[in-house]
C-alpha positions in Angstrom: 92.9 84.6 118.2 93.5 81.2 119.5 90.0 80.5 120.6 88.6 81.7 117.4 91.2 79.9 115.3 90.2 76.7 116.9 86.6 77.3 116.3 87.3 77.9 112.6 89.0 74.6 112.4 86.0 72.9 114.0 83.7 74.3 111.3 85.8 73.7 108.2 89.0 71.8 108.6 87.2 69.0 110.5 84.6 68.9 107.8 87.3 68.0 105.3 88.0 64.8 107.2 84.4 63.6 106.5 84.2 65.0 103.0 84.1 61.5 101.5 80.9 60.6 103.3 78.0 61.9 101.3 75.7 62.0 104.2 78.2 63.6 106.6 77.4 67.1 108.0 79.0 69.4 110.4 78.6 68.4 114.0 77.6 72.0 114.7 74.7 71.8 112.3 73.5 68.3 112.8 71.2 68.9 115.8 69.6 71.9 114.1 68.9 70.0 110.9 67.4 67.1 112.8 65.1 69.6 114.6 63.8 70.9 111.4 65.3 74.4 111.7 67.1 73.9 108.4 66.1 71.0 106.2 68.7 70.6 103.4 68.3 67.7 101.0 71.8 66.2 100.8 71.9 63.7 98.0 74.8 61.6 96.8 77.1 63.6 94.7 76.4 61.4 91.6 72.7 62.5 91.7 73.5 66.2 91.6 75.3 66.0 88.3 74.4 65.1 84.7 77.1 63.2 82.9 77.4 65.7 80.1 75.5 68.9 80.9 76.8 69.6 84.4 74.8 70.0 87.7 71.0 69.7 87.8 68.9 72.1 89.8 68.9 70.4 93.1 66.1 70.5 95.6 67.0 72.7 98.6 64.3 73.5 101.2 64.2 76.0 104.0 61.4 76.1 106.5 59.1 74.3 104.1 59.8 76.5 101.1 60.9 74.2 98.3 62.2 74.7 94.7 61.6 71.4 92.9 64.2 69.8 90.7 64.2 71.1 87.2 61.6 73.8 87.9 61.0 75.9 84.9 60.6 79.7 85.1 58.4 81.6 82.6 61.1 83.8 81.1 58.5 86.1 79.5 56.9 87.2 82.7 59.6 87.0 85.5 62.6 89.3 85.5 66.0 87.7 86.1 67.4 91.0 87.4 67.0 89.7 91.0 69.3 89.1 94.0 67.2 86.2 95.2 66.9 82.5 94.5 64.0 81.4 92.4 61.7 81.2 95.4 62.1 85.0 95.8 63.0 84.5 99.5 66.6 83.3 99.9 69.1 86.0 99.1 72.0 85.3 96.8 75.1 85.9 98.9 77.7 84.7 96.4 77.9 83.5 92.8 80.4 81.0 91.2 80.6 80.6 87.5 82.3 78.2 85.2 82.4 77.1 81.5 81.9 73.4 80.9 84.6 73.1 78.2 85.3 69.6 76.9 89.1 69.6 77.0 91.5 67.1 78.4 91.1 68.4 82.0 87.3 68.4 81.8 86.8 65.3 84.0 89.3 66.6 86.6 87.5 69.9 86.8 84.1 68.2 87.1 85.3 66.1 90.0 86.7 69.1 91.8 83.4 71.0 91.4 81.4 68.0 92.6 83.6 67.7 95.7 83.7 71.4 96.4 80.0 72.0 96.0 79.2 68.9 98.1 81.5 70.2 100.9 79.9 73.6 100.7 76.5 72.0 101.3 78.0 70.0 104.2 79.1 73.4 105.6 75.4 74.4 105.6 75.4 76.6 102.5 72.5 76.3 100.0 73.2 76.2 96.3 71.1 76.8 93.2 72.5 76.3 89.7 71.6 78.1 86.5 72.1 75.9 83.5 74.2 77.2 80.7 71.1 77.2 78.5 69.8 80.0 80.7 73.0 82.1 80.2 73.4 84.8 77.6 76.1 83.0 75.6 74.8 79.5 76.3 78.2 78.5 77.7 78.4 79.6 81.3 76.9 77.9 84.4 76.1 80.0 87.5 76.1 78.5 91.0 74.2 80.8 93.4 75.0 80.5 97.0 72.8 81.4 100.0 74.0 81.3 103.6 71.1 80.4 105.9 70.7 81.9 109.4 72.4 79.1 111.3 75.5 79.4 109.1 75.6 83.2 109.5 75.4 83.1 113.3 78.0 80.4 113.6 80.6 82.2 111.5 79.6 85.6 112.9 80.9 84.2 116.2 84.0 82.8 114.5 84.8 86.1 112.9 83.9 88.1 116.0 81.5 90.3 114.1 80.0 93.1 116.2 76.2 93.5 116.1 73.7 95.9 117.7 72.6 95.4 121.3 71.1 98.9 122.1 70.6 102.2 120.3 73.3 104.7 121.1 72.1 107.2 123.8 75.3 109.3 123.9 74.4 112.9 122.8 75.9 113.9 119.4 78.5 116.5 119.1 77.6 120.2 119.7 76.6 121.8 116.4 79.1 124.1 114.9 77.6 127.6 114.2 79.5 127.6 110.9 77.7 124.4 109.7 75.1 126.5 107.9 77.9 127.8 105.6 78.7 124.1 104.7 75.1 123.2 103.8 75.8 123.3 100.0 78.5 120.7 100.5 76.3 118.3 102.6 74.5 115.2 101.5 71.0 114.2 102.8 71.1 112.8 106.3 69.6 109.5 105.1 72.6 109.1 102.7 75.2 110.2 105.2 73.9 108.0 108.0 71.8 105.1 106.5 71.6 103.3 109.9 71.0 104.4 113.5 74.0 104.4 115.8 74.0 101.4 118.1 76.1 100.1 121.0 77.5 96.8 119.7 79.0 93.6 121.1 80.6 90.6 119.5 78.0 88.1 118.4 77.5 84.9 120.4 75.0 82.2 119.5 74.2 81.6 123.1 73.0 85.2 123.7 70.8 85.8 120.7 68.1 87.3 122.9 70.5 90.1 123.8 70.8 91.5 120.2 68.3 93.7 118.3 67.2 90.9 115.9 64.1 92.3 114.2 64.4 90.3 111.0 66.8 87.4 110.5 66.9 88.1 106.7 68.2 91.7 107.2 70.0 91.4 110.6 73.3 90.7 108.9 74.0 93.3 106.1 74.9 92.0 102.6 78.5 92.9 103.1 78.7 90.9 106.3 77.0 88.0 104.5 79.4 87.9 101.6 82.3 88.2 104.0 81.1 85.1 105.9 80.5 83.1 102.7 83.9 84.2 101.3 85.5 82.9 104.5 84.0 79.5 104.0 84.8 79.4 100.3 88.5 80.2 100.9 88.8 77.3 103.3 86.5 74.6 101.9 88.4 71.5 100.6 87.8 70.0 97.2 89.9 66.8 97.4 93.5 65.5 97.4 95.9 65.8 94.5 99.5 64.5 94.4 99.2 63.5 98.0 98.3 67.0 99.2 95.0 68.3 100.5 93.6 71.0 98.2 91.2 73.6 99.3 90.0 77.2 98.7 88.2 79.0 95.9 91.3 80.8 94.9 93.0 77.6 93.8 89.9 76.6 91.8 89.9 80.0 90.1 93.6 79.7 89.3 93.3 76.2 87.8 90.2 77.1 85.7 87.7 75.0 87.6 85.7 78.1 88.2 85.9 81.2 86.0 84.7 83.7 88.6 83.5 84.1 92.2 81.8 87.2 93.4 79.0 88.7 95.5 76.2 90.6 93.7 75.5 94.2 93.5 72.0 94.9 94.9 70.7 96.6 91.7 71.6 98.4 88.5 73.4 101.6 89.2 71.3 103.9 87.0 67.9 102.9 88.3 66.3 101.4 91.3 65.3 97.7 91.4 61.7 96.8 91.0 61.9 94.5 94.0 60.7 96.3 97.2 63.1 94.2 99.4 66.1 95.7 97.6 67.9 98.5 99.4 69.1 100.1 96.2 72.3 101.2 97.9 74.3 100.9 94.7 71.9 103.3 93.0 72.2 105.8 95.9 76.0 105.6 95.8 76.0 106.3 92.1 73.6 109.2 92.3 75.1 110.9 95.4 78.8 109.9 95.2 80.0 108.4 91.9 79.1 111.2 89.5 81.6 113.9 88.8 79.0 116.7 89.1 78.9 115.8 92.8 82.6 116.6 93.2 82.0 119.4 95.7 79.9 117.2 98.0 81.1 115.3 101.0 81.5 111.5 100.7 78.8 109.2 102.3 81.4 107.2 104.2 78.9 105.3 106.4 77.1 104.1 103.3 80.4 103.2 101.6 81.4 101.2 104.6 78.0 99.5 104.8 78.1 98.5 101.1 81.7 97.8 100.5 83.1 97.1 104.0 85.5 99.0 106.3 88.7 98.4 104.3 87.4 100.3 101.2 85.6 102.8 103.5 88.9 103.7 105.3 90.6 104.2 101.9 88.0 106.7 100.7 88.1 108.4 104.1 91.8 108.8 103.9 91.7 110.0 100.3 89.0 112.5 101.1 91.0 113.8 104.1 94.2 114.0 102.1 92.4 116.0 99.4 90.9 118.4 102.0 94.4 119.0 103.5 95.8 119.6 100.0 93.5 122.6 99.7 95.5 124.5 102.3 98.9 123.5 100.7 97.6 124.4 97.2 96.5 127.9 98.4 99.8 128.7 99.9 101.6 127.2 96.8 99.6 129.5 94.5 100.4 132.5 96.7 104.1 131.7 96.5 103.8 131.3 92.7 102.0 134.6 92.4 104.7 136.3 94.5 107.3 135.0 91.9 105.1 136.2 89.1 104.6 139.7 90.4 108.2 140.2 91.4 109.5 138.9 88.0 110.2 142.4 86.8 112.2 143.2 89.9 114.6 140.3 89.6 118.0 141.9 89.1 119.6 138.6 87.9 117.3 138.2 84.9 117.5 142.0 84.2 121.3 141.7 83.9 121.1 138.6 81.7 118.6 140.3 79.4 120.4 143.6 79.3 122.3 143.8 75.9 125.0 145.9 77.6 125.6 143.2 80.2 124.3 139.8 79.2 124.7 140.7 75.5 128.4 141.3 76.1 129.1 138.2 78.1 130.5 135.4 75.9 129.9 132.0 77.4 132.0 128.9 76.8 130.6 126.2 74.6 128.3 123.7 76.3 129.6 120.7 74.4 132.9 119.7 72.8 133.9 120.7 69.2 130.4 121.0 67.7 129.0 123.7 70.0 129.9 127.4 69.5 130.4 130.3 71.8 127.2 132.0 72.8 126.0 135.2 74.4 124.4 135.1 77.9 121.3 137.1 76.9 120.1 134.2 74.7 118.8 132.6 77.9 116.9 135.7 78.9 113.4 134.2 78.8 114.3 131.0 80.7 116.0 133.1 83.4 112.8 135.1 83.8 110.7 132.0 84.1 113.2 130.5 86.5 112.4 133.3 88.9 108.8 132.0 89.2 110.1 129.1 91.2 113.5 130.3 92.5 112.8 133.1 94.9 112.6 133.8 98.6 109.1 132.3 98.7 110.6 129.0 97.8 112.3 128.9 101.2 109.1 129.8 103.0 107.1 127.2 101.1 109.6 124.4 101.8 109.4 125.1 105.5 105.6 125.4 105.4 105.3 122.0 103.6 107.5 120.4 106.3 105.0 121.5 108.9 102.0 120.8 106.7 103.0 117.1 106.3 103.1 116.8 110.1 99.7 118.4 110.5 98.3 116.1 107.8 99.6 112.9 109.4 98.6 114.0 113.0 95.1 115.1 112.1 94.6 112.0 110.0 95.4 109.9 113.2 92.6 111.8 115.0 90.2 111.3 112.1 91.1 107.6 112.0 90.5 107.3 115.7 87.0 108.8 115.2 86.2 106.4 112.4 87.4 103.5 114.5 84.9 104.5 117.2 82.0 105.2 114.8 82.6 102.0 112.8 83.0 99.7 115.8 86.7 99.0 115.2 88.0 100.1 118.6 88.4 96.5 119.8 89.1 95.2 116.4 91.7 92.5 116.9 94.1 92.4 114.0 95.0 88.8 114.9 91.5 87.6 114.1 91.4 89.2 110.7 94.9 89.7 109.3 96.9 87.2 111.3 95.0 84.2 110.3 97.0 81.7 108.3 96.7 82.2 104.6 95.0 79.1 102.9 98.0 79.1 100.4 100.4 78.8 103.4 98.5 75.9 104.9 98.3 74.1 101.6 102.0 74.5 100.6 103.6 73.9 104.0 103.3 70.2 104.6 105.5 70.1 107.7 104.0 70.8 111.1 105.2 71.9 114.5 103.6 72.7 117.9 102.6 76.3 118.4 104.0 77.3 121.8 101.0 79.4 122.6 98.1 77.2 121.5 100.0 73.9 122.0 98.4 72.8 118.7 100.1 71.4 115.6 100.2 73.9 112.8 102.0 74.1 109.4 105.4 75.9 109.1 108.0 76.6 106.5 111.5 75.3 107.3 114.2 77.9 107.9 116.3 76.6 105.0 113.4 76.9 102.6 112.7 80.4 103.9 116.4 81.4 103.5 116.5 80.2 99.9 113.2 81.9 99.0 114.4 85.2 100.5 117.7 85.0 98.7 115.9 84.5 95.4 113.4 87.3 96.2 116.2 89.8 97.3 118.3 89.0 94.3 115.3 89.6 92.0 114.4 93.0 93.7 118.1 94.1 93.5 118.2 93.2 89.8 115.2 95.2 89.0 116.3 98.2 91.0 119.7 98.0 89.2 117.7 97.9 85.9 116.0 101.1 86.8 119.4 102.7 87.6 120.7 101.5 84.3 117.8 102.9 82.5 118.3 106.2 84.2 122.0 106.2 83.2 120.8 105.5 79.6 118.6 108.6 79.8 121.5 110.6 81.1 123.6 109.4 78.2 120.8 110.4 75.9 120.8 113.9 77.3 124.6 114.1 76.9 124.5 112.7 73.4 121.7 114.8 71.9 122.5 118.1 73.4 125.1 118.9 70.7 122.5 117.9 68.1 119.9 120.2 69.5 122.4 123.1 69.8 123.5 122.6 66.2 119.9 122.3 64.9 118.7 125.4 66.7 121.7 127.4 65.5 121.3 126.5 61.8 117.5 126.2 61.5 116.0 129.6 60.6 112.4 128.5 61.5 113.4 127.9 65.1 115.0 131.4 65.6 111.8 133.1 66.8 111.5 130.7 69.7 115.2 130.2 70.4 115.0 132.4 73.4 112.3 130.2 75.0 113.3 126.8 73.6 117.0 126.6 74.5 119.1 123.5 73.8 119.1 122.8 77.5 115.3 123.0 77.7 114.7 120.9 74.6 117.1 118.2 75.9 115.4 118.3 79.3 111.8 118.0 77.9 112.6 115.2 75.5 114.6 113.3 78.1 111.8 113.7 80.6 109.3 112.3 78.2 111.6 109.4 77.3 112.1 108.7 81.0 108.4 108.7 81.6 107.8 106.1 78.9 110.6 103.9 80.4 109.0 104.3 83.9 105.6 103.1 82.7 107.1 100.1 80.8 109.3 99.0 83.8 106.4 99.6 86.2 104.0 97.3 84.2 106.5 94.5 84.1 107.7 94.8 87.7 104.1 94.6 89.1 103.9 91.0 87.8 107.4 90.2 89.1 106.6 91.6 92.6 103.5 89.5 92.9 105.3 86.4 91.7 108.2 86.6 94.1 105.9 87.5 97.0 103.8 84.4 96.3 107.0 82.4 96.1 108.0 83.5 99.6 104.8 81.9 100.9 104.0 84.6 103.6 102.4 83.1 106.6 99.6 85.6 107.1 97.5 88.0 105.1 99.2 90.9 106.9 102.7 89.6 106.1 101.7 89.1 102.4 100.4 92.7 102.1 103.4 94.2 103.9 106.0 92.3 101.9 104.3 93.2 98.6 103.9 96.8 99.7 107.5 97.2 100.5 108.7 95.6 97.3 106.4 97.6 95.1 107.1 100.9 97.0 110.8 100.4 96.8 110.7 99.8 93.1 108.3 102.7 92.5 110.3 105.0 94.6 113.4 104.4 92.6 111.5 104.3 89.3 109.6 107.5 89.7 112.0 109.6 91.7 115.5 108.7 90.4 115.4 111.1 87.5 114.2 113.9 89.8 117.1 113.1 92.3 119.5 113.2 89.4 118.4 116.7 88.2 118.2 118.0 91.7 121.4 116.8 93.2 123.8 115.6 90.5 123.3 117.6 87.3 125.7 120.5 87.0 127.5 119.6 90.2 130.4 117.6 88.7 131.2 119.2 85.4 134.7 120.4 86.1 135.7 123.6 84.2 136.8 124.5 80.6 139.9 122.6 79.7 139.4 120.1 82.5 135.8 118.8 82.1 134.6 115.5 83.7 133.3 112.8 81.4 130.9 109.9 81.9 132.6 106.7 80.8 135.4 108.9 79.5 133.2 109.7 76.5 130.3 112.0 77.2 130.8 115.3 78.9 128.7 115.9 82.0 125.8 118.3 81.7 125.9 121.8 82.9 123.0 123.7 84.4 121.4 126.7 82.8 123.1 130.0 83.8 119.8 130.7 85.7 120.2 127.4 87.6 119.0 123.8 87.5 115.7 124.5 89.4 113.7 125.2 86.2 114.8 121.9 84.8 113.8 120.1 88.0 110.4 121.8 87.7 110.1 120.6 84.1 111.0 117.1 85.0 108.6 117.0 88.0 105.8 118.5 86.0 106.1 116.0 83.1 106.5 112.9 85.3 103.8 113.9 87.8 101.2 115.1 85.3 101.9 112.2 82.9 101.5 109.7 85.7 98.2 111.2 86.8 96.8 111.4 83.3 97.9 107.9 82.5 96.5 106.6 85.8 93.1 108.0 85.1 93.1 106.5 81.6 93.9 103.1 83.1 91.4 103.4 85.9 88.4 104.8 84.0 88.6 104.3 80.2 90.2 100.9 80.0 87.5 99.2 82.3 84.7 101.0 80.5 86.0 99.8 77.1 86.4 96.2 78.4 82.8 96.2 79.9 81.3 97.8 76.8 82.9 95.0 74.6 81.8 92.3 77.1 78.2 93.5 77.1 77.8 94.1 73.4 75.7 90.9 72.9 73.4 91.5 75.9 72.2 94.8 74.5 70.2 93.1 71.8 68.1 91.1 74.3 65.2 92.1 76.6 66.5 93.6 79.8 64.5 91.2 82.0 66.4 88.3 80.6 69.8 89.8 81.4 70.2 88.3 84.9 71.8 90.1 87.9 74.5 87.5 88.1 75.3 87.8 84.4 75.4 91.6 84.5 77.9 91.4 87.3 79.8 88.6 85.6 80.4 90.9 82.6 82.0 93.5 84.9 85.7 93.8 85.7 87.2 92.1 88.8 88.4 94.5 91.5 90.7 91.9 93.0 92.4 91.5 96.4 95.1 94.0 95.4 92.7 96.6 94.0 93.1 98.9 97.0 96.8 98.3 97.1 97.3 100.0 93.7 95.1 102.9 94.7 97.2 103.5 97.9 100.4 103.1 95.9 99.3 105.7 93.3 98.4 108.2 96.0 101.6 107.6 98.1 103.8 108.2 95.0 101.9 111.4 94.4 102.4 112.3 98.1 106.2 111.9 97.4 106.1 114.3 94.5 104.4 117.1 96.5 106.6 116.7 99.5 110.1 115.5 98.4 110.5 118.1 95.6 107.9 120.7 96.4 110.6 123.5 96.9 111.1 123.4 93.1 107.4 123.5 92.1 105.0 125.3 94.5 102.1 124.4 92.1 102.6 120.7 92.7 99.9 120.6 95.5 97.5 122.4 93.2 98.0 119.7 90.5 97.6 117.0 93.1 94.4 118.7 94.5 92.8 118.8 91.0 93.8 115.2 90.3 92.4 114.0 93.7 89.1 115.7 93.2 88.9 113.8 89.9 90.4 110.7 91.5 87.7 110.4 94.2 85.0 110.5 91.6 86.8 108.2 89.1 87.5 105.6 91.9 83.9 105.8 93.1 82.5 105.6 89.5 84.6 102.6 88.5 83.9 100.8 91.8 80.2 101.4 91.5 79.6 100.9 87.8 82.5 99.1 86.2 83.6 96.5 88.8 82.0 93.5 90.4 81.2 94.1 94.1 84.3 93.4 96.1 84.2 91.1 99.1 83.8 93.1 102.2 86.9 93.2 104.5 87.7 94.9 107.8 90.5 97.3 108.5 91.0 99.8 111.3 93.7 101.8 109.6 95.6 102.4 106.3 98.1 99.8 107.6 101.8 99.9 106.6 101.1 102.9 104.4 101.1 105.1 107.5 104.7 104.2 108.3 105.7 104.8 104.6 104.1 108.3 104.8 105.9 109.0 108.1 109.2 108.1 106.5 108.6 110.2 103.4 107.6 113.1 105.6 111.0 113.0 107.4 112.9 112.5 104.1 111.1 115.5 102.5 112.6 117.9 105.1 116.1 116.7 104.0 115.5 116.8 100.3 113.9 120.2 100.3 116.7 121.6 102.4 119.2 120.3 99.8 117.1 121.6 96.9 117.1 125.1 98.4 120.8 124.9 99.2 122.3 123.2 96.2 119.7 123.3 93.3 118.4 126.9 93.6 120.5 130.0 93.5 119.2 131.4 96.8 122.2 130.8 98.9 124.8 132.2 96.4 122.6 135.3 96.0 122.3 135.8 99.8 126.1 135.4 100.2 126.7 138.0 97.5 124.0 140.3 99.0 125.5 140.3 102.5 129.3 139.8 101.8 130.3 140.7 98.3 127.9 143.4 97.0 129.6 146.7 96.2 126.5 148.8 95.6 124.5 150.1 98.5 121.7 151.4 96.3 121.3 148.1 94.3 122.9 145.3 96.4 122.2 142.6 93.7 123.6 144.5 90.8 126.8 142.8 89.5 125.7 139.4 90.8 125.7 137.7 87.3 129.2 139.0 86.5 130.4 137.9 90.0 129.0 134.3 89.6 130.8 133.7 86.2 134.4 132.9 86.1 136.8 133.7 83.2 138.6 131.2 80.9 141.3 131.9 78.4 140.3 130.3 75.1 143.9 129.6 74.2 144.0 127.2 77.2 141.4 124.9 75.6 142.8 121.4 74.7 142.1 120.2 71.2 139.4 117.8 72.5 137.3 120.6 73.8 138.1 123.5 71.5 135.2 124.5 69.1 135.8 124.0 65.5 135.0 127.6 64.7 135.6 131.0 66.3 134.5 133.4 63.6 134.5 136.5 65.9 137.9 135.8 67.3 136.9 135.7 71.0 139.9 135.5 73.4 138.0 134.7 76.6 134.8 133.0 77.6 132.8 132.8 80.9 131.5 129.8 82.7 129.4 129.2 85.8 131.7 128.7 88.8 133.8 130.5 91.4 137.4 130.1 90.2 140.4 132.4 89.8 141.0 134.1 86.4 143.8 132.9 84.1 146.2 135.7 85.1 146.0 134.9 88.8 148.7 132.9 90.6 146.0 130.3 91.7 144.8 130.0 88.1 141.5 128.2 87.8 141.4 127.1 91.5 138.3 127.8 93.6 138.1 131.2 95.1 137.4 132.0 98.8 133.8 133.0 97.8 133.2 129.3 96.7 134.1 128.1 100.1 132.0 130.8 101.8 129.0 129.7 99.7 129.6 126.0 100.4 129.8 126.7 104.2 126.6 128.8 103.9 124.8 126.0 102.1 125.8 123.4 104.7 124.9 125.8 107.6 121.5 126.4 106.0 120.8 122.7 105.6 121.6 122.1 109.3 119.6 125.1 110.5 116.6 124.4 108.3 116.4 120.7 109.2 116.7 121.4 112.9 114.1 124.1 112.9 111.6 122.1 110.9 112.2 118.9 112.8 111.8 120.8 116.2 108.5 122.3 115.0 107.3 119.0 113.5 107.9 117.1 116.8 106.4 119.9 118.9 103.3 119.9 116.7 103.1 116.1 116.9 103.4 116.2 120.7 100.8 119.0 121.0 98.1 117.1 118.9 96.8 114.0 120.7 96.2 111.0 118.4 92.7 110.4 119.8 90.3 113.3 120.4 89.2 113.8 124.0 85.5 113.4 123.2 86.2 110.1 121.3 88.1 108.8 124.4 85.1 109.6 126.6 82.7 108.0 124.2 84.8 104.8 124.0 84.9 104.6 127.8 81.2 105.3 128.0 80.3 102.7 125.4 82.5 100.1 127.0 80.9 100.7 130.3 77.3 100.5 129.0 78.1 97.5 126.9 79.6 95.6 129.8 76.6 96.7 132.0 74.1 95.4 129.4 76.0 92.1 129.0 76.3 91.6 132.8 72.7 92.4 133.4 71.8 89.9 130.8 73.9 87.2 132.5 72.4 88.2 135.9 68.9 87.8 134.5 69.8 84.4 133.1 71.2 83.3 136.5 68.1 84.5 138.2 65.9 82.5 135.8 68.1 79.4 136.5 67.8 79.9 140.2 64.0 80.3 140.0 63.8 77.1 138.0 65.9 75.3 140.6 68.9 74.8 138.4 71.6 73.5 140.8 74.4 74.6 138.4 73.4 78.2 139.0 75.1 78.5 142.3 75.1 81.5 144.6 78.8 81.8 143.9 78.1 82.5 140.2 75.4 85.0 141.2 77.8 86.9 143.4 80.6 86.8 140.8 78.3 88.3 138.2 77.2 91.1 140.5 80.9 91.7 141.3 81.7 92.1 137.6 78.9 94.7 137.3 80.3 96.7 140.2 83.8 96.5 138.7 82.3 97.8 135.4 80.7 100.7 137.2 83.9 101.6 139.0 85.9 101.5 135.7 
């Protein structure tokens, strides 16, 4: 890291010191320019600009190929849908655009652009400007950037980019005899593996003969080229303002100097380019990957990685693997659901509730004060039957299964990730070189410097006092928003308590609702409307907090890119966790648990009586809540991801459709697309991790959740690929060897899911009370569960009602009513106190939680221990490749030493020769 960091400073930061000298160039490039390898015409900045119309088309020559100043193109015969400069040779690696608006900051923006573009040329980049007259709307200038060979090889060494040195001779894996069955799901070999497999080594300018350089124009892929140019753009200075050095394209975009900066797609997505030099990878991705009709096909991960870079490639690899693993969970979930469906008629509890002789004779106490009336238990017949779909013995099995499934998913993903790291040359990927580099914003805002104890160089730092103040503001803001979520959840609870009586009265007095009164109970109506209201509040708070989270993370001025992403991730996840899951936690663990009993109810804020669960349990309400929030989020997410960008792009391109296609340039086509942004993948991961929480934390209440997630993810893969390929500008390629901090979040949620599902089975479902009755309190040997409903309901004397709770009317003159609890009857000496059965059930629930957690955790840790993180064949291949790569490099050094000895080079001593041979022997031994 330190060596490379210093080299980066030599190529860009040092350049800033000589930015005022119009003829100054990088020391690195000066000898090469003087030798004629690259002849760039560096003119004084004033000659590159017109006073009113912006930059002229400057003369830039490479190896004798020149484009003269002001050269005119015959628009009628030459297509502008090209990825090359006007000479048709130099590839466009990046495009900057700006609007030359004559406002009060026009001169300042003009100076910034002049300085910035001048410094880009001094860094070795070549520029070509399209005048605004050439643009579709006559307002936008486009600055096309090309990185010549010398720039590419310099920064390839700085960025430690690995390049081919020898074709891979390691035999591929033994073919699986079942592969023939998977043929319909396979893509063509050329699409799956667009390039041969090579042994690779970090690029070095001094060893160019070692690498397989067949063509300098194609040796570095377009994604590598745009990554290198973006590295230069983010660190190139553009002057000094308010006594501070300013640099980086991000600042220029923020202050409006440039309107956009992006690499180009290689062609239109719906047809191949006419240029034979174009790879048409975008077209291939669209035809083979981004269309929904290809949903059953595997993903071309190698092509995705080649076109978009490893960071996006690893996301789609993870999403695809997650979707594959969901198939198993969905199948088991459907089986558990079918078990509940087929045993619905055998459920003794719902039979007793629906029986007019049992449920029809049980008079239940009012569910709200004064306004609600007494009601018969059999009015909840249908809801109790549906509750059995999810509240049965299969629920326990599925909860345990999902605890193990989560472990299998995470462990097998580690193995898949390890294989990708090997195949994509990320084994020796040094996080420090890519993620631990100082952020340009950190370098710009931190004016104080101190000596780095490792490099012994001066570097910027943020004083401890400033850090403390910023963290206090950040922490306070996060706590405020989390408190706001909790307050909104309490508001929804108050809504539930306030409208229940209204729904009960409405359904009692409205004749048109009588036919569906058995299905649409006041409890269900309240739950559904409250869930919908909660979902709307979630979406609104989520939209606002996204902006707040980015603002406070920027305010903290994180030192590195990794720190920035991790801090933003934790803030957003904490907020989303509370936002999405708080209502589910309320229904699962609080609703119906603290209601008291008739005559001694508990009240929220001493005004609203706490909610009771349905006589069939709260599990069906948790299922309703989970379904509405999860399905609503997935539908809304797909609308945001697919429909909104499509509408924006359609509106932006409406003028271009009236002109000939050959005049609609490639850079203008991409300019009219949406920006993916640096946080584009962040939102994709966040969406999937929140979904992962739904199918793990509360899966015991809804076995069909994995099936919903599976169907969503099949669509999600194609929606993400479609929007990335057709609706967004090409993102800047970035490296990543893992899913980063999301892996730790998934691990944490996997552990938490065991606890939540154990509590759901114990306290939210009716399984434990039924089992206790079955084994300890049943009085019938022929039908052990008969009498359970009567046993689970306590008796209350209506005359004991205080005036506050007593219903206004009792037309049938009931003397007693029943309520859901285990308490002594009014004629017992321990009147309305908990019975011994209540304590037996509570002990059984706690024992079940402890046993289930320990069993699942033991199995989880055993499975994790049994499955190695890196497959054995991958380990062997990594060792083999390291050995062969070292051997090739050492043989190369040995040959160079021999040549120097033969030419009588005194510096090539016998000691160097012996040392090199020694390294080769050591490599063989390893």
